BAVEX-400613 format. One line per 8 residues: number of its first residue (from 1); their letters; for each residue y, z, x of C-alpha. Coordinates in Angstrom, 3 decimals, always signed. Last residue first. Example, Ala and Ser with C-alpha at 12.3 -4.5 7.8 and 13.67 -1.06 7.14 Angstrom:
! residues 2
2> SA> -1.060 +7.140 +13.670; -4.500 +7.800 +12.300
! end
This chain:
! residues 523
523> GVIRVFET> +47.393 +98.696 +71.062; +46.156 +95.513 +69.427; +49.534 +95.131 +67.708; +51.690 +96.008 +70.720; +49.788 +93.602 +72.989; +50.285 +90.841 +70.421; +54.016 +91.571 +70.137; +54.418 +91.541 +73.929
515> AFQNFFNL> +52.717 +88.155 +74.219; +54.566 +86.541 +71.297; +58.018 +87.498 +72.533; +56.993 +86.642 +76.086; +56.378 +83.044 +75.025; +59.956 +82.299 +74.045; +61.643 +84.219 +76.867; +59.318 +82.501 +79.340
507> LLNPFVGL> +60.835 +79.110 +78.614; +64.436 +79.661 +79.707; +63.091 +82.517 +81.832; +61.561 +79.942 +84.191; +64.996 +79.107 +85.653; +64.364 +77.336 +88.987; +60.971 +75.820 +88.153; +62.003 +75.381 +84.527
499> LVILIVLP> +64.974 +73.257 +85.610; +62.951 +71.255 +88.155; +60.169 +70.301 +85.733; +62.698 +69.837 +82.918; +64.786 +67.399 +84.955; +61.711 +65.470 +86.089; +60.431 +65.168 +82.518; +63.772 +63.915 +81.213
491> WMVVKEFR> +63.953 +61.525 +84.205; +60.568 +59.908 +83.780; +61.031 +57.747 +80.674; +64.488 +56.504 +81.653; +63.161 +55.654 +85.121; +60.383 +53.591 +83.582; +62.891 +51.771 +81.360; +65.018 +50.938 +84.417
483> AMDTPEHS> +62.175 +49.387 +86.379; +60.422 +51.298 +89.127; +60.012 +49.552 +92.484; +58.578 +46.104 +93.062; +55.274 +45.357 +94.776; +55.228 +42.123 +96.820; +53.526 +38.815 +96.040; +55.146 +38.690 +92.627
475> EEGNNMDT> +54.088 +37.622 +89.149; +56.675 +37.596 +86.390; +57.286 +40.287 +83.765; +61.044 +40.300 +84.395; +61.847 +43.832 +85.566; +58.172 +44.807 +85.574; +57.475 +42.527 +88.550; +53.730 +42.043 +88.427
467> WHAVKTSD> +51.719 +42.121 +91.640; +49.197 +39.612 +92.881; +47.012 +39.764 +95.966; +46.349 +43.493 +96.061; +44.409 +44.425 +99.205; +45.697 +41.499 +101.301; +49.271 +42.806 +101.509; +48.213 +45.793 +103.608
459> YEGLFVSQ> +50.882 +48.520 +103.753; +50.457 +50.823 +106.721; +49.804 +54.529 +106.262; +51.069 +56.759 +103.485; +51.585 +56.062 +99.783; +48.308 +55.653 +97.913; +45.673 +57.329 +100.045; +47.941 +59.953 +101.622
451> IIRYLIYG> +49.844 +61.122 +98.559; +47.104 +60.807 +95.944; +43.693 +61.589 +97.477; +44.778 +63.653 +100.451; +47.823 +65.643 +99.374; +47.092 +66.034 +95.670; +43.307 +66.174 +96.119; +43.429 +68.826 +98.814
443> ATAVIGIV> +46.228 +70.927 +97.320; +44.144 +71.149 +94.163; +41.159 +72.304 +96.240; +43.219 +75.227 +97.543; +44.337 +76.150 +94.024; +40.753 +75.865 +92.777; +39.574 +78.342 +95.404; +42.041 +80.807 +93.851
435> GIAAWVTV> +39.755 +80.897 +90.801; +37.159 +82.825 +92.785; +39.698 +85.589 +93.398; +40.560 +85.633 +89.690; +36.884 +86.079 +88.808; +36.577 +89.007 +91.191; +39.739 +90.734 +89.952; +39.245 +90.491 +86.205
427> LDFAGRFT> +42.065 +92.660 +84.786; +44.508 +93.253 +87.652; +43.855 +89.912 +89.300; +44.078 +88.167 +85.910; +47.620 +89.294 +85.106; +49.213 +88.190 +88.362; +46.859 +85.214 +88.440; +48.165 +83.851 +85.155
419> FFEAWFGA> +51.774 +84.776 +85.928; +51.746 +82.929 +89.252; +49.830 +79.914 +87.945; +52.368 +79.360 +85.169; +55.263 +80.062 +87.494; +54.283 +77.483 +90.092; +53.886 +74.508 +87.748; +57.584 +74.404 +86.872
411> LGPLGLSA> +58.906 +73.624 +90.341; +60.671 +75.949 +92.782; +57.412 +77.174 +94.268; +54.851 +74.349 +94.638; +52.069 +74.614 +92.063; +50.026 +71.532 +92.956; +51.027 +69.939 +89.657; +54.667 +70.461 +90.609
403> FAVLMMIG> +53.866 +68.873 +93.960; +52.479 +65.848 +92.108; +55.620 +65.616 +89.947; +57.960 +65.712 +92.953; +55.894 +63.378 +95.113; +55.449 +60.894 +92.273; +59.210 +60.747 +91.690; +59.910 +60.166 +95.388
395> YFYPLKAS> +57.174 +57.542 +95.763; +58.380 +55.633 +92.709; +61.867 +55.492 +94.192; +60.522 +54.505 +97.635; +58.288 +51.698 +96.348; +57.642 +49.405 +99.322; +57.906 +51.924 +102.165; +56.104 +54.651 +100.228
387> LGGFQGMD> +53.463 +52.094 +99.222; +51.674 +52.371 +102.575; +48.228 +52.466 +101.015; +46.659 +50.893 +97.947; +43.390 +49.172 +97.136; +41.325 +52.259 +97.996; +43.205 +54.141 +95.294; +41.481 +51.994 +92.666
379> RTHAREYI> +43.829 +52.043 +89.686; +44.053 +48.272 +89.329; +46.330 +45.885 +87.498; +48.767 +46.065 +90.459; +52.057 +46.200 +88.579; +51.115 +47.638 +85.179; +48.706 +49.952 +87.002; +51.398 +51.396 +89.284
371> VGVLFFLG> +53.752 +52.367 +86.460; +50.902 +53.441 +84.179; +49.757 +55.941 +86.792; +53.345 +57.198 +86.804; +53.283 +57.714 +83.022; +49.990 +59.570 +83.475; +51.580 +61.807 +86.099; +54.539 +62.565 +83.837
363> GTILGHNF> +52.262 +63.689 +81.008; +50.416 +65.758 +83.591; +53.623 +67.527 +84.566; +55.349 +67.971 +81.217; +52.249 +68.863 +79.209; +50.959 +71.054 +82.029; +54.247 +72.933 +81.900; +53.862 +73.722 +78.209
355> MQLTAGNI> +50.247 +74.893 +78.276; +50.640 +76.570 +81.665; +53.523 +78.655 +80.343; +51.265 +79.751 +77.492; +48.463 +80.799 +79.840; +50.806 +82.545 +82.262; +52.524 +84.442 +79.461; +49.130 +85.507 +78.112
347> AMAMSNAV> +48.125 +86.776 +81.562; +51.416 +88.643 +82.045; +51.142 +90.271 +78.608; +47.632 +91.434 +79.461; +48.859 +92.718 +82.831; +51.550 +94.784 +81.121; +49.015 +96.255 +78.702; +46.676 +97.096 +81.596
339> NQDQVRSI> +49.480 +98.892 +83.421; +50.382 +100.754 +80.222; +46.828 +102.029 +79.724; +46.338 +102.123 +75.953; +45.229 +98.456 +76.190; +41.898 +99.449 +77.735; +39.558 +97.806 +75.175; +42.001 +94.886 +74.863
331> GFAAAGLG> +41.942 +94.185 +78.616; +39.131 +91.657 +78.430; +41.145 +89.709 +75.852; +44.008 +89.292 +78.330; +41.586 +88.103 +81.021; +40.044 +85.591 +78.632; +43.459 +84.247 +77.669; +44.588 +83.894 +81.283
323> LMVYGMHS> +41.333 +82.354 +82.505; +41.196 +79.919 +79.573; +44.767 +78.784 +80.257; +44.041 +78.471 +83.981; +41.063 +76.268 +83.080; +43.569 +73.932 +81.464; +44.618 +73.058 +85.016; +41.125 +72.203 +86.203
315> VSSYAILR> +40.099 +70.106 +83.207; +43.524 +68.457 +83.342; +42.911 +67.573 +87.010; +39.840 +65.689 +85.797; +42.091 +63.312 +83.873; +44.484 +62.919 +86.818; +41.540 +61.835 +88.970; +40.351 +59.441 +86.262
307> KLDTQSIC> +43.765 +57.804 +86.316; +43.753 +57.389 +90.092; +40.255 +55.894 +90.207; +38.651 +56.818 +93.556; +37.531 +60.315 +92.595; +35.739 +62.714 +94.965; +38.657 +65.120 +95.436; +39.180 +65.291 +91.675
299> IFAGYVIG> +35.630 +66.614 +91.209; +36.574 +69.519 +93.484; +39.549 +70.417 +91.295; +37.627 +70.182 +88.024; +34.802 +72.358 +89.331; +37.143 +75.070 +90.609; +39.407 +75.424 +87.586; +36.672 +74.669 +85.035
291> IVGMGVIV> +34.368 +77.241 +86.599; +37.222 +79.741 +86.415; +37.857 +79.046 +82.736; +34.186 +79.172 +81.786; +33.855 +82.479 +83.605; +36.903 +83.924 +81.858; +35.495 +82.841 +78.482; +32.167 +84.499 +79.262
283> LAWHNFAT> +34.040 +87.562 +80.558; +35.888 +87.852 +77.261; +32.825 +87.883 +75.002; +33.146 +91.502 +73.832; +36.969 +91.451 +74.006; +37.010 +88.290 +71.904; +34.709 +89.950 +69.372; +37.028 +92.963 +69.179
275> PFTPLVIR> +40.217 +90.871 +69.035; +38.879 +88.565 +66.296; +41.912 +87.573 +64.186; +44.682 +88.044 +66.779; +42.936 +86.146 +69.623; +41.110 +83.585 +67.488; +43.922 +82.224 +65.324; +47.251 +81.662 +67.094
267> IIGYAGLK> +46.078 +82.004 +70.692; +42.775 +80.158 +70.380; +44.311 +77.528 +68.105; +47.157 +76.975 +70.545; +44.663 +76.384 +73.356; +42.898 +73.758 +71.267; +46.105 +72.089 +70.130; +47.308 +72.093 +73.727
259> LLVGALIV> +44.743 +69.438 +74.645; +46.358 +67.159 +72.057; +49.858 +67.623 +73.484; +50.443 +66.501 +77.065; +46.965 +65.335 +77.992; +46.220 +63.250 +74.905; +49.871 +62.382 +74.374; +50.237 +61.037 +77.913
251> SGATPAAT> +46.850 +59.317 +77.777; +47.868 +57.532 +74.584; +51.164 +56.464 +76.163; +49.241 +54.918 +79.066; +46.625 +53.151 +76.964; +43.359 +55.082 +76.602; +40.211 +54.143 +78.533; +40.609 +56.473 +81.502
243> HADPLWTH> +41.791 +59.364 +79.375; +38.958 +59.023 +76.860; +36.288 +58.713 +79.554; +37.652 +61.635 +81.580; +37.959 +63.802 +78.425; +34.589 +63.413 +76.706; +32.810 +65.470 +79.371; +34.943 +68.570 +78.878
235> FPFAPVKI> +32.708 +70.773 +76.739; +31.161 +72.523 +79.775; +33.851 +73.571 +80.788; +36.909 +73.874 +78.597; +38.655 +70.926 +76.968; +41.127 +72.120 +75.451; +39.829 +70.152 +72.407; +36.188 +71.050 +72.934
227> MFALMFAW> +37.271 +74.632 +73.594; +39.113 +74.766 +70.251; +36.272 +73.574 +68.058; +33.647 +75.645 +69.851; +35.988 +78.645 +69.913; +36.356 +78.606 +66.144; +32.601 +78.663 +65.584; +32.228 +81.122 +68.471
219> FALSAVTL> +34.514 +83.670 +66.823; +32.922 +83.179 +63.394; +29.485 +83.949 +64.860; +30.934 +86.811 +66.910; +32.495 +88.372 +63.800; +29.094 +88.201 +62.091; +27.395 +90.022 +64.972; +30.250 +92.434 +65.663
211> NGAWPQAA> +30.250 +93.853 +62.150; +32.919 +96.519 +61.732; +35.903 +94.216 +62.216; +34.214 +91.666 +59.967; +37.596 +90.179 +59.002; +40.668 +91.787 +60.665; +42.892 +91.877 +57.535; +46.023 +91.303 +59.657
203> AADLINFT> +44.516 +88.086 +61.023; +43.743 +86.894 +57.493; +47.306 +87.657 +56.403; +48.763 +85.684 +59.316; +46.516 +82.653 +58.810; +46.954 +82.506 +55.034; +43.705 +81.154 +53.570; +43.126 +84.326 +51.586
195> GTEFYIGL> +40.302 +86.244 +49.908; +39.499 +88.221 +53.073; +35.723 +87.792 +53.471; +35.220 +84.655 +51.389; +38.285 +83.083 +52.995; +37.207 +84.048 +56.507; +33.783 +82.476 +55.952; +35.380 +79.297 +54.651
187> IALLMAVS> +37.506 +79.086 +57.793; +34.430 +79.677 +59.975; +32.557 +76.839 +58.251; +35.565 +74.537 +58.726; +35.746 +75.456 +62.414; +32.120 +74.461 +62.992; +32.721 +71.142 +61.224; +35.836 +70.534 +63.339
179> GVLTYIFF> +33.947 +71.169 +66.567; +31.372 +68.535 +65.672; +34.184 +66.168 +64.702; +35.933 +66.603 +68.047; +32.841 +65.741 +70.064; +31.964 +62.818 +67.774; +35.455 +61.315 +67.828; +35.956 +61.588 +71.600
171> KIAAYRPR> +32.547 +60.010 +72.234; +33.328 +57.251 +69.744; +36.652 +56.535 +71.446; +35.136 +56.555 +74.945; +32.367 +54.145 +73.912; +34.886 +51.887 +72.217; +37.224 +51.995 +75.227; +34.588 +50.927 +77.768
163> DKPQGWIG> +36.912 +51.122 +80.798; +36.620 +47.403 +81.604; +38.061 +46.546 +78.190; +41.324 +48.508 +78.807; +42.160 +50.675 +75.829; +44.341 +49.364 +72.995; +41.688 +49.145 +70.271; +39.273 +52.027 +70.945
155> ILFYMPVL> +41.680 +54.506 +72.509; +44.486 +54.096 +69.991; +41.907 +53.858 +67.198; +40.310 +57.221 +67.972; +43.734 +58.726 +68.615; +44.847 +57.729 +65.120; +41.695 +59.229 +63.505; +41.643 +62.671 +65.131
147> GIEWFIYF> +45.260 +63.702 +64.577; +44.823 +63.830 +60.812; +41.849 +66.183 +61.270; +43.955 +68.983 +62.746; +46.671 +68.354 +60.149; +44.145 +68.902 +57.364; +42.636 +71.944 +59.105; +45.993 +73.662 +59.538
139> LVYDLSVF> +46.903 +72.961 +55.907; +43.640 +74.535 +54.727; +44.053 +77.453 +57.134; +47.612 +78.210 +56.028; +50.456 +79.087 +58.400; +50.916 +75.560 +59.727; +53.666 +75.036 +62.335; +51.804 +73.898 +65.459
131> VGLMGMEL> +49.070 +72.042 +63.563; +51.625 +70.055 +61.595; +53.360 +68.831 +64.726; +50.124 +67.336 +66.031; +49.266 +65.595 +62.769; +52.762 +64.187 +62.299; +52.802 +62.818 +65.844; +49.471 +61.074 +65.266
123> LLFLFFFE> +50.898 +59.298 +62.232; +53.829 +58.166 +64.370; +51.451 +56.769 +66.989; +49.265 +55.132 +64.354; +52.177 +53.151 +62.943; +53.373 +52.225 +66.439; +49.983 +50.798 +67.365; +49.333 +49.093 +64.023
115> KVRKKITH> +52.626 +47.180 +64.123; +52.198 +46.132 +67.744; +48.803 +44.534 +67.321; +48.996 +43.193 +70.887; +51.822 +43.398 +73.433; +52.218 +47.080 +74.255; +53.970 +47.539 +77.622; +57.759 +47.473 +77.097
107> RSYYLGLT> +57.986 +49.195 +73.731; +55.106 +51.392 +74.880; +57.443 +53.260 +77.237; +59.868 +53.982 +74.392; +57.003 +55.097 +72.152; +55.622 +57.405 +74.826; +59.054 +58.867 +75.560; +59.603 +59.577 +71.870
99> TLLTTLFV> +56.149 +61.125 +71.496; +56.509 +63.153 +74.696; +59.746 +64.718 +73.452; +58.532 +65.345 +69.886; +55.394 +67.103 +71.093; +57.150 +69.188 +73.761; +59.746 +70.334 +71.205; +57.028 +71.432 +68.772
91> LPVSLGDA> +55.282 +73.190 +71.665; +58.475 +75.088 +72.513; +58.783 +76.318 +68.867; +55.093 +77.248 +68.483; +54.735 +80.315 +70.680; +58.189 +81.797 +70.174; +57.766 +81.577 +66.414; +57.412 +78.915 +63.739
83> GMAYSANL> +56.572 +78.846 +60.059; +54.858 +76.703 +57.463; +53.056 +77.226 +54.166; +51.704 +74.406 +52.010; +49.517 +76.856 +50.107; +45.944 +77.982 +49.518; +44.628 +80.471 +46.975; +42.038 +77.824 +46.201
75> SPITYLTV> +42.483 +77.739 +42.418; +46.134 +78.726 +42.824; +47.037 +75.690 +44.944; +50.498 +76.519 +46.261; +53.677 +74.583 +46.873; +56.511 +74.230 +49.358; +56.066 +77.553 +51.124; +58.677 +78.083 +53.832
67> QYQMGGGA> +58.940 +80.247 +56.911; +61.740 +79.373 +59.335; +60.805 +82.447 +61.425; +57.716 +84.259 +62.730; +58.690 +86.899 +65.252; +61.431 +87.046 +67.878; +62.833 +90.464 +68.731; +66.486 +90.155 +67.662
59> PIYRTYYD> +67.612 +88.693 +71.020; +64.837 +86.059 +70.637; +65.834 +85.280 +67.058; +69.355 +83.910 +67.088; +70.102 +82.235 +70.450; +66.630 +81.096 +71.491; +65.500 +80.293 +67.941; +68.588 +78.183 +67.307
51> VLLFISLV> +68.362 +76.381 +70.650; +64.701 +75.416 +70.199; +65.077 +74.540 +66.525; +68.101 +72.345 +67.295; +66.053 +70.659 +70.013; +63.220 +70.236 +67.498; +65.624 +68.632 +65.005; +66.837 +66.157 +67.643
43> LPILSIVI> +63.237 +65.273 +68.557; +62.213 +65.030 +64.902; +64.999 +62.435 +64.411; +64.381 +60.572 +67.683; +60.924 +59.508 +66.501; +62.514 +57.408 +63.758; +64.706 +55.591 +66.289; +61.678 +54.848 +68.486
35> AALKIGDE> +59.594 +53.579 +65.562; +62.438 +51.383 +64.282; +62.966 +49.856 +67.739; +59.305 +48.978 +68.107; +59.030 +47.478 +64.638; +62.254 +45.513 +65.079; +61.077 +44.121 +68.415; +57.788 +43.076 +66.823
27> RDRPIFLL> +59.308 +41.159 +63.934; +56.176 +39.022 +63.423; +54.418 +41.776 +61.491; +57.084 +41.924 +58.799; +58.548 +45.436 +58.359; +57.211 +47.145 +55.219; +54.398 +48.988 +56.987; +56.893 +50.353 +59.498
19> VIAGLLPI> +58.575 +52.328 +56.703; +55.280 +54.097 +55.982; +55.047 +55.211 +59.621; +58.625 +56.478 +59.398; +57.799 +58.516 +56.310; +54.853 +60.040 +58.180; +57.013 +60.699 +61.270; +59.628 +62.331 +58.975
11> LTILPLIW> +57.016 +64.657 +57.423; +56.485 +67.111 +60.290; +60.076 +67.650 +61.411; +61.356 +67.647 +57.841; +58.776 +70.191 +56.676; +59.796 +72.408 +59.632; +63.555 +72.094 +59.044; +63.485 +72.785 +55.336
3> SEM> +64.011 +76.554 +55.324; +66.750 +76.300 +57.929; +68.626 +73.487 +56.190
! end
């Protein structure tokens, strides 16, 4: 079972998508139910993976486990090779969790072309999972590209017409494709230099270690692809349009998982394969991260569309990932100093914690935006006000998730920012100090733009004339609180946000294995 668990997790969504093709189009309830049940299988397997790795391999020092090679292509020296470690196991769980929740939510909100939607969603899940467990560059690239097409259609077909979904989908496709071409060239360069497509072997070979110019070209080719996906400033401009246009579940997956593919690629491939080049360009990456933190937060303050605000908050929060990784890379040249080594591990831990926690928190925020949009059919925050009295349950959940996004101690978002700045202040002090401005601005848009504009003050019934009661789908003159299916979607996220805020070691133990091993290797 152990050697087959990763192929099962990645291929079951594909098999499920094929099964959906054989269900008659008019049996919409059957299609929805089948997709949800199928998605539960990878979720259960990922929970087993999470528990098994935590109990068996973390006490033994972690490392790459569950490795399997199903077949090889001798002419290319490529293989269907998979494995998982403390970095990828939590991200596999995050992907399966958000996919199942997204499908369950969509069961109640997607009304047109149901068969195609759920087929594409399962296909997208396979692509994302494959990226997190691939140990071969060819396999990694195939899964990377698989995720591009379903998201393009999810945005373009099921997006809201007023949000220009086709424009947003094409913009997303072109940006990602440009990055993919650059990455493909870098992968070919690594193969010609090392003679292997194996990601771990190529990293151990340290291609072009003595030629900074060529190594830098390969470094930036990979970074272009990954920074577009993160998205890092200034490659972020596709994100607000894609998020705003996408259906709710699409936005959840886009923010919760797809952005993490870029950060994962930097950590899995760029950091161990090009440590010298990364160290040389580290301050550029740090600067881009800090600009993203501050710029994204201040842009959020000026937004009037609630969904677009959450989209720009992703630019800010993923900037912490870039800051942490850049700071860690900047310390490589001084890794012999134990204090520097500890700070590097702290910065990497902060970046990886931010990846996972951002998926939970921002995924939850996009679900909550969907809750209010399905009722009011508008996301204009100027049309709301005083909803705390009308929607107390929704208000309570939004407050908790928004405060987690703000970084309130006791919730998951705090520890990611804490570890990132703990490491960054020791390694890139001035840049870290500038990044703190983003934390202050985040408090501004969370408290002022979301909490005050939407929930506080007096409720004015003339602003939104018609509401939809999600319990029965009928029109109502008054807003109704969260329906049962919306509560079911949010509670797993809420529980994890609180649990990881109180017991961060449950997650940190996974990521710290990778961070300490990387610091040991470059040292």
